[in-house]
PABAKE-845100 format. One record per residue: residue number from 1; x, y, z of N, C-alpha, C in turn. Coordinates in pm, whole numbers, always signed. Layout:
N
+------+--------+--------+--------+--------+---------+--------+--------+--------+--------+
! resi !  neast ! nnorth !    nup ! caeast ! canorth !   caup !  ceast ! cnorth !    cup !
+------+--------+--------+--------+--------+---------+--------+--------+--------+--------+
!  NUM !      X !      Y !      Z !      X !       Y !      Z !      X !      Y !      Z !
...
+------+--------+--------+--------+--------+---------+--------+--------+--------+--------+
# end
This chain:
179
+------+--------+--------+--------+--------+---------+--------+--------+--------+--------+
! resi !  neast ! nnorth !    nup ! caeast ! canorth !   caup !  ceast ! cnorth !    cup !
+------+--------+--------+--------+--------+---------+--------+--------+--------+--------+
!    1 ! +16417 !  +8687 ! +21131 ! +16305 !   +8663 ! +21219 ! +16251 !  +8797 ! +21268 !
!    2 ! +16125 !  +8822 ! +21247 ! +16063 !   +8946 ! +21294 ! +16037 !  +8936 ! +21443 !
!    3 ! +16060 !  +9047 ! +21512 ! +16037 !   +9046 ! +21656 ! +15917 !  +9133 ! +21689 !
!    4 ! +15842 !  +9090 ! +21786 ! +15730 !   +9168 ! +21835 ! +15784 !  +9277 ! +21925 !
!    5 ! +15705 !  +9383 ! +21953 ! +15755 !   +9494 ! +22034 ! +15815 !  +9452 ! +22168 !
!    6 ! +15759 !  +9353 ! +22236 ! +15809 !   +9314 ! +22367 ! +15917 !  +9208 ! +22360 !
!    7 ! +15954 !  +9164 ! +22239 ! +16053 !   +9058 ! +22225 ! +16189 !  +9117 ! +22187 !
!    8 ! +16242 !  +9201 ! +22273 ! +16374 !   +9259 ! +22250 ! +16461 !  +9234 ! +22372 !
!    9 ! +16589 !  +9252 ! +22354 ! +16681 !   +9232 ! +22466 ! +16664 !  +9339 ! +22573 !
!   10 ! +16600 !  +9453 ! +22539 ! +16575 !   +9557 ! +22638 ! +16465 !  +9516 ! +22735 !
!   11 ! +16382 !  +9421 ! +22697 ! +16274 !   +9371 ! +22782 ! +16334 !  +9262 ! +22872 !
!   12 ! +16349 !  +9288 ! +23003 ! +16414 !   +9190 ! +23091 ! +16347 !  +9054 ! +23093 !
!   13 ! +16215 !  +9049 ! +23090 ! +16146 !   +8919 ! +23095 ! +16177 !  +8837 ! +22971 !
!   14 ! +16176 !  +8902 ! +22855 ! +16208 !   +8831 ! +22732 ! +16354 !  +8786 ! +22732 !
!   15 ! +16444 !  +8873 ! +22782 ! +16586 !   +8840 ! +22784 ! +16611 !  +8718 ! +22872 !
!   16 ! +16549 !  +8712 ! +22989 ! +16568 !   +8598 ! +23079 ! +16514 !  +8471 ! +23014 !
!   17 ! +16397 !  +8480 ! +22951 ! +16340 !   +8363 ! +22884 ! +16433 !  +8315 ! +22772 !
!   18 ! +16487 !  +8409 ! +22695 ! +16579 !   +8375 ! +22586 ! +16705 !  +8308 ! +22641 !
!   19 ! +16761 !  +8363 ! +22749 ! +16882 !   +8306 ! +22808 ! +16855 !  +8166 ! +22863 !
!   20 ! +16741 !  +8148 ! +22926 ! +16707 !   +8016 ! +22980 ! +16694 !  +7914 ! +22868 !
!   21 ! +16631 !  +7953 ! +22759 ! +16613 !   +7862 ! +22646 ! +16748 !  +7825 ! +22585 !
!   22 ! +16836 !  +7925 ! +22570 ! +16969 !   +7898 ! +22515 ! +17048 !  +7806 ! +22609 !
!   23 ! +17040 !  +7833 ! +22738 ! +17110 !   +7751 ! +22836 ! +17059 !  +7607 ! +22831 !
!   24 ! +16927 !  +7593 ! +22825 ! +16867 !   +7460 ! +22821 ! +16909 !  +7385 ! +22696 !
!   25 ! +16900 !  +7449 ! +22581 ! +16935 !   +7383 ! +22455 ! +17082 !  +7343 ! +22454 !
!   26 ! +17170 !  +7432 ! +22503 ! +17312 !   +7403 ! +22507 ! +17340 !  +7286 ! +22601 !
!   27 ! +17280 !  +7291 ! +22719 ! +17302 !   +7184 ! +22817 ! +17250 !  +7051 ! +22767 !
!   28 ! +17133 !  +7052 ! +22709 ! +17072 !   +6928 ! +22662 ! +17154 !  +6869 ! +22548 !
!   29 ! +17200 !  +6954 ! +22454 ! +17275 !   +6904 ! +22340 ! +17412 !  +6853 ! +22377 !
!   30 ! +17483 !  +6921 ! +22463 ! +17620 !   +6885 ! +22497 ! +17629 !  +6770 ! +22596 !
!   31 ! +17533 !  +6763 ! +22685 ! +17548 !   +6671 ! +22798 ! +17446 !  +6558 ! +22800 !
!   32 ! +17375 !  +6537 ! +22692 ! +17269 !   +6437 ! +22693 ! +17322 !  +6298 ! +22723 !
!   33 ! +17440 !  +6266 ! +22667 ! +17494 !   +6132 ! +22691 ! +17551 !  +6120 ! +22832 !
!   34 ! +17603 !  +6230 ! +22886 ! +17669 !   +6223 ! +23016 ! +17573 !  +6225 ! +23133 !
!   35 ! +17452 !  +6275 ! +23114 ! +17357 !   +6285 ! +23225 ! +17296 !  +6148 ! +23248 !
!   36 ! +17329 !  +6089 ! +23359 ! +17277 !   +5958 ! +23395 ! +17210 !  +5970 ! +23531 !
!   37 ! +17090 !  +5917 ! +23543 ! +17026 !   +5921 ! +23674 ! +17098 !  +5828 ! +23772 !
!   38 ! +17076 !  +5854 ! +23899 ! +17134 !   +5768 ! +24002 ! +17084 !  +5625 ! +23982 !
!   39 ! +17167 !  +5527 ! +24016 ! +17133 !   +5386 ! +23992 ! +16999 !  +5349 ! +24054 !
!   40 ! +16968 !  +5403 ! +24169 ! +16844 !   +5367 ! +24235 ! +16722 !  +5429 ! +24166 !
!   41 ! +16742 !  +5537 ! +24088 ! +16631 !   +5603 ! +24022 ! +16624 !  +5570 ! +23873 !
!   42 ! +16719 !  +5494 ! +23822 ! +16733 !   +5477 ! +23678 ! +16604 !  +5434 ! +23610 !
!   43 ! +16535 !  +5340 ! +23665 ! +16414 !   +5289 ! +23601 ! +16300 !  +5389 ! +23609 !
!   44 ! +16294 !  +5469 ! +23717 ! +16180 !   +5558 ! +23736 ! +16201 !  +5698 ! +23679 !
!   45 ! +16322 !  +5733 ! +23635 ! +16347 !   +5867 ! +23585 ! +16319 !  +5872 ! +23435 !
!   46 ! +16227 !  +5956 ! +23398 ! +16190 !   +5968 ! +23257 ! +16276 !  +6074 ! +23190 !
!   47 ! +16282 !  +6075 ! +23058 ! +16354 !   +6182 ! +22987 ! +16295 !  +6320 ! +23020 !
!   48 ! +16165 !  +6326 ! +23043 ! +16102 !   +6452 ! +23079 ! +16155 !  +6503 ! +23213 !
!   49 ! +16172 !  +6414 ! +23310 ! +16224 !   +6454 ! +23441 ! +16368 !  +6503 ! +23429 !
!   50 ! +16448 !  +6436 ! +23346 ! +16586 !   +6481 ! +23325 ! +16589 !  +6618 ! +23259 !
!   51 ! +16500 !  +6640 ! +23163 ! +16492 !   +6770 ! +23096 ! +16451 !  +6878 ! +23195 !
!   52 ! +16360 !  +6847 ! +23285 ! +16317 !   +6943 ! +23387 ! +16433 !  +6977 ! +23480 !
!   53 ! +16515 !  +6876 ! +23513 ! +16633 !   +6902 ! +23596 ! +16724 !  +7003 ! +23527 !
!   54 ! +16743 !  +6989 ! +23397 ! +16825 !   +7084 ! +23322 ! +16764 !  +7223 ! +23322 !
!   55 ! +16632 !  +7231 ! +23306 ! +16565 !   +7360 ! +23306 ! +16581 !  +7429 ! +23442 !
!   56 ! +16568 !  +7352 ! +23548 ! +16585 !   +7408 ! +23682 ! +16728 !  +7459 ! +23700 !
!   57 ! +16825 !  +7382 ! +23655 ! +16965 !   +7423 ! +23664 ! +16988 !  +7551 ! +23585 !
!   58 ! +16934 !  +7561 ! +23466 ! +16947 !   +7682 ! +23385 ! +16880 !  +7801 ! +23453 !
!   59 ! +16762 !  +7780 ! +23507 ! +16690 !   +7889 ! +23575 ! +16770 !  +7938 ! +23695 !
!   60 ! +16827 !  +7848 ! +23772 ! +16908 !   +7888 ! +23886 ! +17033 !  +7963 ! +23842 !
!   61 ! +17093 !  +7919 ! +23733 ! +17212 !   +7987 ! +23681 ! +17179 !  +8129 ! +23639 !
!   62 ! +17069 !  +8148 ! +23568 ! +17028 !   +8281 ! +23525 ! +16996 !  +8368 ! +23646 !
!   63 ! +16928 !  +8312 ! +23745 ! +16894 !   +8389 ! +23866 ! +17021 !  +8434 ! +23938 !
!   64 ! +17121 !  +8348 ! +23944 ! +17247 !   +8384 ! +24009 ! +17318 !  +8495 ! +23932 !
!   65 ! +17319 !  +8487 ! +23802 ! +17383 !   +8591 ! +23720 ! +17314 !  +8725 ! +23741 !
!   66 ! +17182 !  +8725 ! +23742 ! +17108 !   +8850 ! +23762 ! +17134 !  +8906 ! +23901 !
!   67 ! +17134 !  +8820 ! +24002 ! +17159 !   +8866 ! +24139 ! +17298 !  +8926 ! +24152 !
!   68 ! +17398 !  +8862 ! +24095 ! +17534 !   +8914 ! +24104 ! +17550 !  +9045 ! +24028 !
!   69 ! +17485 !  +9059 ! +23913 ! +17495 !   +9183 ! +23839 ! +17425 !  +9296 ! +23913 !
!   70 ! +17318 !  +9265 ! +23985 ! +17250 !   +9365 ! +24065 ! +17339 !  +9412 ! +24179 !
!   71 ! +17412 !  +9321 ! +24241 ! +17504 !   +9360 ! +24348 ! +17613 !  +9452 ! +24295 !
!   72 ! +17666 !  +9422 ! +24179 ! +17773 !   +9502 ! +24122 ! +17726 !  +9644 ! +24094 !
!   73 ! +17600 !  +9661 ! +24054 ! +17548 !   +9793 ! +24025 ! +17519 !  +9872 ! +24151 !
!   74 ! +17513 !  +9807 ! +24267 ! +17477 !   +9874 ! +24389 ! +17591 !  +9942 ! +24463 !
!   75 ! +17709 !  +9951 ! +24403 ! +17823 !  +10013 ! +24470 ! +17804 ! +10164 ! +24472 !
!   76 ! +17816 ! +10222 ! +24590 ! +17799 !  +10366 ! +24605 ! +17924 ! +10437 ! +24554 !
!   77 ! +17906 ! +10545 ! +24479 ! +18023 !  +10619 ! +24432 ! +18093 ! +10687 ! +24549 !
!   78 ! +18224 ! +10704 ! +24539 ! +18297 !  +10769 ! +24649 ! +18262 ! +10917 ! +24657 !
!   79 ! +18283 ! +10975 ! +24773 ! +18257 !  +11117 ! +24793 ! +18374 ! +11198 ! +24737 !
!   80 ! +18351 ! +11328 ! +24717 ! +18458 !  +11416 ! +24667 ! +18578 ! +11413 ! +24762 !
!   81 ! +18547 ! +11406 ! +24891 ! +18653 !  +11405 ! +24991 ! +18742 ! +11281 ! +24975 !
!   82 ! +18680 ! +11166 ! +24947 ! +18757 !  +11043 ! +24931 ! +18844 ! +11045 ! +24806 !
!   83 ! +18806 ! +11126 ! +24707 ! +18881 !  +11130 ! +24581 ! +18995 ! +11232 ! +24582 !
!   84 ! +19010 ! +11303 ! +24692 ! +19121 !  +11399 ! +24701 ! +19249 ! +11322 ! +24737 !
!   85 ! +19308 ! +11263 ! +24633 ! +19430 !  +11184 ! +24649 ! +19539 ! +11252 ! +24567 !
!   86 ! +19656 ! +11269 ! +24627 ! +19770 !  +11327 ! +24556 ! +19798 ! +11239 ! +24434 !
!   87 ! +19813 ! +11298 ! +24312 ! +19829 !  +11217 ! +24191 ! +19936 ! +11108 ! +24199 !
!   88 ! +20049 ! +11134 ! +24260 ! +20155 !  +11032 ! +24264 ! +20122 ! +10918 ! +24361 !
!   89 ! +20019 ! +10936 ! +24446 ! +19979 !  +10832 ! +24541 ! +19857 ! +10752 ! +24494 !
!   90 ! +19810 ! +10779 ! +24373 ! +19693 !  +10708 ! +24320 ! +19729 ! +10563 ! +24290 !
!   91 ! +19635 ! +10472 ! +24322 ! +19652 !  +10332 ! +24285 ! +19543 ! +10298 ! +24185 !
!   92 ! +19583 ! +10233 ! +24078 ! +19494 !  +10205 ! +23967 ! +19374 ! +10121 ! +24010 !
!   93 ! +19259 ! +10158 ! +23958 ! +19135 !  +10088 ! +23995 ! +19062 ! +10033 ! +23873 !
!   94 ! +19099 ! +10079 ! +23755 ! +19027 !  +10039 ! +23634 ! +19121 !  +9975 ! +23534 !
!   95 ! +19076 !  +9975 ! +23411 ! +19154 !   +9919 ! +23301 ! +19185 ! +10033 ! +23204 !
!   96 ! +19283 ! +10017 ! +23116 ! +19317 !  +10123 ! +23021 ! +19196 ! +10160 ! +22934 !
!   97 ! +19169 ! +10288 ! +22924 ! +19059 !  +10335 ! +22840 ! +18924 ! +10336 ! +22907 !
!   98 ! +18916 ! +10309 ! +23038 ! +18788 !  +10308 ! +23108 ! +18728 ! +10449 ! +23107 !
!   99 ! +18597 ! +10455 ! +23092 ! +18529 !  +10586 ! +23093 ! +18506 ! +10631 ! +23237 !
!  100 ! +18478 ! +10760 ! +23252 ! +18451 !  +10814 ! +23385 ! +18328 ! +10748 ! +23446 !
!  101 ! +18225 ! +10725 ! +23363 ! +18101 !  +10663 ! +23414 ! +18126 ! +10521 ! +23462 !
!  102 ! +18201 ! +10441 ! +23385 ! +18231 !  +10303 ! +23425 ! +18315 ! +10302 ! +23551 !
!  103 ! +18410 ! +10392 ! +23559 ! +18499 !  +10400 ! +23676 ! +18417 ! +10427 ! +23803 !
!  104 ! +18329 ! +10525 ! +23795 ! +18247 !  +10560 ! +23911 ! +18148 ! +10449 ! +23945 !
!  105 ! +18102 ! +10378 ! +23841 ! +18006 !  +10269 ! +23861 ! +18066 ! +10156 ! +23944 !
!  106 ! +18198 ! +10135 ! +23935 ! +18263 !  +10028 ! +24013 ! +18316 ! +10079 ! +24146 !
!  107 ! +18282 ! +10205 ! +24181 ! +18317 !  +10257 ! +24312 ! +18453 ! +10324 ! +24320 !
!  108 ! +18503 ! +10370 ! +24205 ! +18636 !  +10433 ! +24201 ! +18623 ! +10581 ! +24169 !
!  109 ! +18735 ! +10653 ! +24181 ! +18742 !  +10795 ! +24149 ! +18798 ! +10811 ! +24008 !
!  110 ! +18760 ! +10920 ! +23941 ! +18810 !  +10946 ! +23806 ! +18851 ! +11092 ! +23795 !
!  111 ! +18974 ! +11114 ! +23748 ! +19025 !  +11249 ! +23725 ! +19130 ! +11239 ! +23616 !
!  112 ! +19099 ! +11293 ! +23499 ! +19189 !  +11283 ! +23383 ! +19273 ! +11409 ! +23364 !
!  113 ! +19281 ! +11494 ! +23465 ! +19351 !  +11622 ! +23448 ! +19503 ! +11611 ! +23458 !
!  114 ! +19554 ! +11503 ! +23515 ! +19699 !  +11487 ! +23531 ! +19746 ! +11371 ! +23443 !
!  115 ! +19836 ! +11398 ! +23346 ! +19885 !  +11287 ! +23262 ! +19984 ! +11198 ! +23336 !
!  116 ! +20003 ! +11078 ! +23286 ! +20102 !  +10981 ! +23336 ! +20075 ! +10927 ! +23476 !
!  117 ! +19953 ! +10941 ! +23523 ! +19912 !  +10878 ! +23650 ! +19777 ! +10813 ! +23624 !
!  118 ! +19737 ! +10717 ! +23707 ! +19606 !  +10655 ! +23686 ! +19493 ! +10758 ! +23692 !
!  119 ! +19404 ! +10753 ! +23595 ! +19288 !  +10841 ! +23594 ! +19173 ! +10780 ! +23670 !
!  120 ! +19165 ! +10649 ! +23669 ! +19064 !  +10577 ! +23747 ! +19140 ! +10514 ! +23864 !
!  121 ! +19115 ! +10562 ! +23984 ! +19196 !  +10521 ! +24099 ! +19110 ! +10493 ! +24222 !
!  122 ! +19170 ! +10421 ! +24316 ! +19101 !  +10384 ! +24441 ! +19083 ! +10506 ! +24530 !
!  123 ! +18964 ! +10519 ! +24589 ! +18940 !  +10631 ! +24681 ! +19006 ! +10607 ! +24816 !
!  124 ! +19022 ! +10717 ! +24890 ! +19069 !  +10704 ! +25029 ! +18957 ! +10639 ! +25110 !
!  125 ! +18993 ! +10564 ! +25214 ! +18886 !  +10505 ! +25297 ! +18805 ! +10614 ! +25366 !
!  126 ! +18679 ! +10584 ! +25392 ! +18593 !  +10680 ! +25461 ! +18644 ! +10699 ! +25603 !
!  127 ! +18641 ! +10823 ! +25650 ! +18678 !  +10851 ! +25788 ! +18553 ! +10840 ! +25873 !
!  128 ! +18562 ! +10762 ! +25979 ! +18449 !  +10743 ! +26069 ! +18493 ! +10772 ! +26212 !
!  129 ! +18395 ! +10803 ! +26293 ! +18424 !  +10824 ! +26436 ! +18310 ! +10768 ! +26518 !
!  130 ! +18341 ! +10735 ! +26642 ! +18240 !  +10684 ! +26735 ! +18182 ! +10803 ! +26811 !
!  131 ! +18049 ! +10805 ! +26821 ! +17981 !  +10909 ! +26898 ! +17876 ! +10844 ! +26986 !
!  132 ! +17849 ! +10908 ! +27097 ! +17742 !  +10861 ! +27184 ! +17612 ! +10924 ! +27137 !
!  133 ! +17510 ! +10844 ! +27108 ! +17385 !  +10901 ! +27056 ! +17321 ! +10997 ! +27155 !
!  134 ! +17265 ! +11108 ! +27099 ! +17201 !  +11208 ! +27183 ! +17061 ! +11166 ! +27225 !
!  135 ! +16990 ! +11096 ! +27138 ! +16854 !  +11055 ! +27169 ! +16856 ! +10935 ! +27263 !
!  136 ! +16810 ! +10950 ! +27387 ! +16818 !  +10840 ! +27483 ! +16731 ! +10720 ! +27443 !
!  137 ! +16633 ! +10740 ! +27355 ! +16543 !  +10631 ! +27318 ! +16597 ! +10547 ! +27202 !
!  138 ! +16714 ! +10585 ! +27149 ! +16777 !  +10503 ! +27045 ! +16896 ! +10425 ! +27101 !
!  139 ! +16916 ! +10433 ! +27230 ! +17030 !  +10364 ! +27293 ! +17014 ! +10213 ! +27287 !
!  140 ! +17127 ! +10145 ! +27265 ! +17130 !   +9999 ! +27268 ! +17212 !  +9958 ! +27389 !
!  141 ! +17153 !  +9879 ! +27476 ! +17213 !   +9843 ! +27604 ! +17348 !  +9775 ! +27587 !
!  142 ! +17446 !  +9820 ! +27666 ! +17580 !   +9764 ! +27662 ! +17621 !  +9706 ! +27798 !
!  143 ! +17539 !  +9729 ! +27897 ! +17576 !   +9684 ! +28031 ! +17467 !  +9602 ! +28097 !
!  144 ! +17450 !  +9627 ! +28225 ! +17352 !   +9555 ! +28306 ! +17299 !  +9654 ! +28409 !
!  145 ! +17184 !  +9626 ! +28468 ! +17129 !   +9720 ! +28568 ! +17228 !  +9742 ! +28682 !
!  146 ! +17250 !  +9868 ! +28715 ! +17339 !   +9903 ! +28826 ! +17486 !  +9910 ! +28789 !
!  147 ! +17522 !  +9902 ! +28661 ! +17662 !   +9909 ! +28621 ! +17719 ! +10046 ! +28659 !
!  148 ! +17842 ! +10046 ! +28702 ! +17911 !  +10170 ! +28741 ! +17969 ! +10236 ! +28615 !
!  149 ! +17978 ! +10369 ! +28615 ! +18031 !  +10440 ! +28497 ! +18169 ! +10388 ! +28455 !
!  150 ! +18256 ! +10360 ! +28551 ! +18391 !  +10312 ! +28520 ! +18388 ! +10177 ! +28451 !
!  151 ! +18301 ! +10085 ! +28499 ! +18289 !   +9954 ! +28435 ! +18235 !  +9966 ! +28293 !
!  152 ! +18143 ! +10059 ! +28273 ! +18084 !  +10080 ! +28141 ! +18190 ! +10131 ! +28043 !
!  153 ! +18267 ! +10230 ! +28084 ! +18369 !  +10286 ! +27994 ! +18482 ! +10186 ! +27969 !
!  154 ! +18509 ! +10099 ! +28064 ! +18609 !   +9994 ! +28041 ! +18565 !  +9898 ! +27930 !
!  155 ! +18433 !  +9882 ! +27916 ! +18380 !   +9798 ! +27808 ! +18382 !  +9871 ! +27674 !
!  156 ! +18420 ! +10000 ! +27675 ! +18423 !  +10078 ! +27552 ! +18288 ! +10137 ! +27516 !
!  157 ! +18202 ! +10155 ! +27615 ! +18067 !  +10204 ! +27591 ! +18048 ! +10345 ! +27646 !
!  158 ! +17935 ! +10404 ! +27614 ! +17898 !  +10536 ! +27664 ! +17820 ! +10520 ! +27794 !
!  159 ! +17828 ! +10622 ! +27881 ! +17752 !  +10619 ! +28006 ! +17689 ! +10755 ! +28030 !
!  160 ! +17558 ! +10755 ! +28047 ! +17484 !  +10875 ! +28088 ! +17375 ! +10828 ! +28183 !
!  161 ! +17377 ! +10879 ! +28306 ! +17285 !  +10832 ! +28411 ! +17153 ! +10907 ! +28410 !
!  162 ! +17102 ! +10935 ! +28294 ! +16971 !  +10997 ! +28280 ! +16920 ! +10974 ! +28140 !
!  163 ! +16798 ! +10978 ! +28110 ! +16682 !  +10977 ! +28198 ! +16653 ! +10836 ! +28249 !
!  164 ! +16556 ! +10826 ! +28334 ! +16517 !  +10695 ! +28387 ! +16444 ! +10617 ! +28279 !
!  165 ! +16454 ! +10486 ! +28287 ! +16379 !  +10399 ! +28197 ! +16449 ! +10365 ! +28066 !
!  166 ! +16571 ! +10413 ! +28050 ! +16649 !  +10380 ! +27930 ! +16785 ! +10329 ! +27975 !
!  167 ! +16858 ! +10258 ! +27889 ! +16992 !  +10213 ! +27930 ! +17084 ! +10331 ! +27960 !
!  168 ! +17159 ! +10321 ! +28068 ! +17257 !  +10424 ! +28101 ! +17393 ! +10390 ! +28043 !
!  169 ! +17418 ! +10261 ! +28025 ! +17541 !  +10215 ! +27962 ! +17499 ! +10163 ! +27824 !
!  170 ! +17549 ! +10228 ! +27718 ! +17501 !  +10196 ! +27584 ! +17614 ! +10207 ! +27481 !
!  171 ! +17591 ! +10141 ! +27366 ! +17691 !  +10137 ! +27259 ! +17703 ! +10270 ! +27186 !
!  172 ! +17825 ! +10295 ! +27132 ! +17849 !  +10408 ! +27044 ! +17779 ! +10386 ! +26910 !
!  173 ! +17764 ! +10492 ! +26836 ! +17722 !  +10485 ! +26695 ! +17845 ! +10525 ! +26612 !
!  174 ! +17860 ! +10463 ! +26497 ! +17971 !  +10498 ! +26408 ! +17914 ! +10588 ! +26299 !
!  175 ! +17971 ! +10708 ! +26284 ! +17925 !  +10803 ! +26183 ! +18043 ! +10848 ! +26098 !
!  176 ! +18013 ! +10886 ! +25973 ! +18116 !  +10936 ! +25884 ! +18153 ! +11078 ! +25924 !
!  177 ! +18282 ! +11106 ! +25920 ! +18328 !  +11243 ! +25946 ! +18317 ! +11324 ! +25818 !
!  178 ! +18294 ! +11453 ! +25834 ! +18291 !  +11542 ! +25719 ! +18434 ! +11564 ! +25669 !
!  179 ! +18447 ! +11608 ! +25545 ! +18581 !  +11631 ! +25487 ! +18657 ! +11735 ! +25564 !
+------+--------+--------+--------+--------+---------+--------+--------+--------+--------+
# end
């Protein structure tokens, strides 16, 4: 079968259409006898309506697959600091023979310089700390008007009694620490 320039698997629109058609044909062929309309709808449900139900199911299935694959690609690679793990403390993150690119794509570290230890391994967790924001106009209120500094800090919040017109008792921000 000759393909037109836009009818390739590299073309996402064509690929989705092809997958939907395959899903529909497979579903229709395998399940035609098993698909029965509800007893109350039996007389009013046409074969066309049943076929449309299958098409909708296939379209939803394809949409879910695409959404999940997009989420998997969105994993941020670990920082160099997170990958500084002593070789004997590495925990395996990939499968045998995984490439460096695939390893990093799934959010893991890769270092093949030491034999007999995992080359694709889990990164150290990010180090974070709580800080009180410097910009008074980005503060998020944590208290109530007239709260005392001691009551504010007991709630685990920051307190600065200036400037006027902004919350004096406000939440911390969580920021990543440098290596």
